[in-house]
GUNULUM-205745 format. One record per atom (N, C-alpha, C, CB): residue in three letters; x, y, z. Coordinates in steps of 0.001 Angstrom, whole numbers, plus 500000, padded with zeros to 6 digits. Atoms other than C-alpha are relative to their C-alpha. Glycine has a CB too. Example, Ala and Ser with C-alpha at 12.3 -4.5 7.8 and 13.67 -1.06 7.14 Angstrom:
2
ala500890498810500000ala512300495500507800ala500900501200500000ala499008500027501246ser499180498810499940ser513670498940507140ser499230501090500730ser500414500462498585
//
This chain:
79
unk498982500101498976unk924895153432560610unk500931501227499995unk500806498720499802unk499039498939499841unk927283156000561914unk501348499482499484unk500089500469501494unk498626500221500476unk930786156170560457unk500772499267501082unk500705501352499634unk499268500697498995unk932228155164563783unk499663498589500185unk499846500644501209unk500446501389499909unk930153152011563901unk500484499173498845unk498507499932500069unk499495500749501142unk931200151025560392unk501462499780500210unk499734500728498665unk498572500152499782unk934851151582561328unk500288498972501086unk500621501338500367unk499906501000498905unk934416149589564554unk499892498583499455unk498889500236501058unk500242501265500584unk932965146722562613unk501115499553499060unk498721500036499291unk498936500304500888unk935660146886559937unk501264499584500706unk500262501144499148unk498782500319499193unk938456146851562518unk499870498585500660unk500219501112501130unk500227501337499452unk936849143820564205unk500230498948498946unk498589499876500562unk499848500939501119unk936646142109560834unk501430499784499661unk499270500486498786unk498530500201500346unk940287142797560039unk500700499241501129unk500742501405499762unk499330500749498858unk941332141370563470unk499742498533499898unk499499500499501389unk500322501402500082unk939578138091562678unk500109499484498561unk498608499756500546unk499880500374501503unk940264138047558846unk500708498634499791unk500836501132499200unk499292501296500300unk942822135237558907unk499220498787500368unk501315499934500721unk500791501131499552unk940623132894560915unk498789499790499079unk499544500212501453unk501219500053500886unk937567133700558728unk500409499482498552unk499309501490499899unk499545500417501355unk939601133164555507unk500262498505500055unk501310500793499534unk499767501462499922unk940656129733556760unk498862499122500090unk500785499708501084unk501162500814499757unk937242128581557608unk498786500423499177unk499664500038501446unk501207499492500569unk934701130742555678unk500225500774498661unk499334500887501010unk499537499312501290unk936427131860552408unk498797500008499062unk501283499230499291unk501123499932500974unk933812133121549912unk498678500267500591unk499903498757499249unk501268499648499309unk931131133664552504unk499922501500500284unk499869499210501332unk500205498584499587unk929817136965553932unk499755500028501470unk498808500673499241unk500017499824498619unk930275138082557448unk499044501137500338unk501387500251500514unk500908498986499412unk927677140079559472unk500625500428501261unk498547499464500247unk499432499452498783unk929040142332562162unk499145501126500579unk501399500499499734unk500772498938499261unk927354144533564777unk500719500250501256unk498502499593500297unk499312499570498738unk928932146520567501unk501275499424500238unk499219499715501138unk498699500603499916unk932313145096566710unk500039498538500269unk500741500651500998unk500116501455499799unk931105141529567069unk499592499313498702unk498972499681501115unk500494500795501152unk930708138875564442unk498665499301500401unk501096498915499546unk501274500575499798unk927099137879564237unk499844498610499423unk499003500872499446unk500010501338500637unk927514135009561769unk500600500200498587unk498494499362499935unk499532499975501433unk928740134053558252unk498977499211499188unk501489499366499826unk501076500519500861unk926503133252555400unk500507499776498538unk498784500999500007unk499546500366501363unk926833131718551841unk499747501098499005unk499310498735499528unk500276498960501000unk925356134717550057unk499699501328500645unk498841499594499115unk500230498716499529unk924981138478550475unk498498500145500452unk500382501003498918unk501461499947499714unk921225137991550478unk499717499411501311unk499184499280498942unk500223500687498647unk921288135489553413unk500606500953501095unk500736498474500057unk499344499220498933unk923737137798555319unk499142501277500333unk501480500415499547unk500824498789499789unk921444140901554835unk498688499606500707unk499695500724498622unk501266500449499389unk918350138941555789unk500290499738501521unk499428498661499256unk499643500253498675unk920036137684558910unk500311501209500837unk501091499138500004unk499639498716499386unk921457141115559768unk498779500788500289unk500930500801499114unk501228499216499716unk918075142736559407unk499182499369501155unk499114500095498711unk500768500679498983unk916430140117561615unk500644500057501395unk499802498577499594unk499284500065498717unk919082139985564344unk500367501440500570unk501306499148499805unk499340498729499507unk920325143667564455unk499049501191499635unk501502500211499316unk500805498875500420unk917609145801562846unk500487500497498551unk500108501169501098unk499748499605501288unk917453147140559341unk501133501176499989unk498651500439499363unk498843498986500097unk920758148995558464unk500823500141501231unk499477501377499671unk499228499800498715unk922198148473561942unk501101498955500109unk499047499902501270unk498848501075500081unk925047146069560834unk500764500283498793unk499472498462499938unk499101499934501194unk927864145668558380unk500112498598499488unk501445500606500337unk499716501302500649unk928481142928555865unk501307500117499305unk498884499576498997unk498610499904500689unk931891142023554489unk500181498710499353unk501247500302501013unk499636501259500646unk932814139412551929unk501290499533500541unk500082500138498493unk498759500567499463unk935441137041553271unk500783499567498713unk499722498737501055unk499131500212501217unk938183137150550484unk501455499999500405unk499757501118498911unk498648500025499783unk941796136476550342unk500775501086499432unk500478498852499563unk499331498846500608unk942600139398548189unk499202501278500305unk500153499800498454unk500676498783499624unk941785143046548983unk499020500374498879unk501023501146500271unk501022499471500924unk938806144781547316unk500341501433499777unk498532499843500555unk499718498631500442unk939519148023545411unk498657500768500152unk500566500042498470unk501262499289499739unk936872150520546696unk499922501274499222unk499842500300501473unk500013498803500849unk937819153373544375unk499454501252500705unk499177499728498765unk500627498731499389unk935610156454545093unk499370499737501330unk498908500600499066unk500697500292498685unk933911154610547966unk501030500198501109unk499387498488500052unk499011499805498976unk937259154719549871unk500147501437500445unk501291499503499530unk499945498508499748unk937304158555549648unk498858500332500858unk499952500863498677unk501136499723499299unk933854158636551079unk500196499517501515unk498808499335499291unk499736500525498655unk934886156548554138unk501155500647500754unk500264498563499902unk498845499488499362unk938095158410554781unk499770501276500741unk501032500186499034
//
């Protein structure tokens, strides 16, 4: 995925975070082109669904958590 696509998906996720936390906490969201494709109980299910619906590597996954995740050096890569 292009960086712009990843950022678009993350911005969409952030916009819906509160609703997702209220109803899907602990699950994994699949996003494509700034749209929520679905939520899944495991990362494996999310990736399988993303590959099937969007094409291999053409989607983002995000764990639905109430606390932020420290990305460390990964954050520097995305900046």
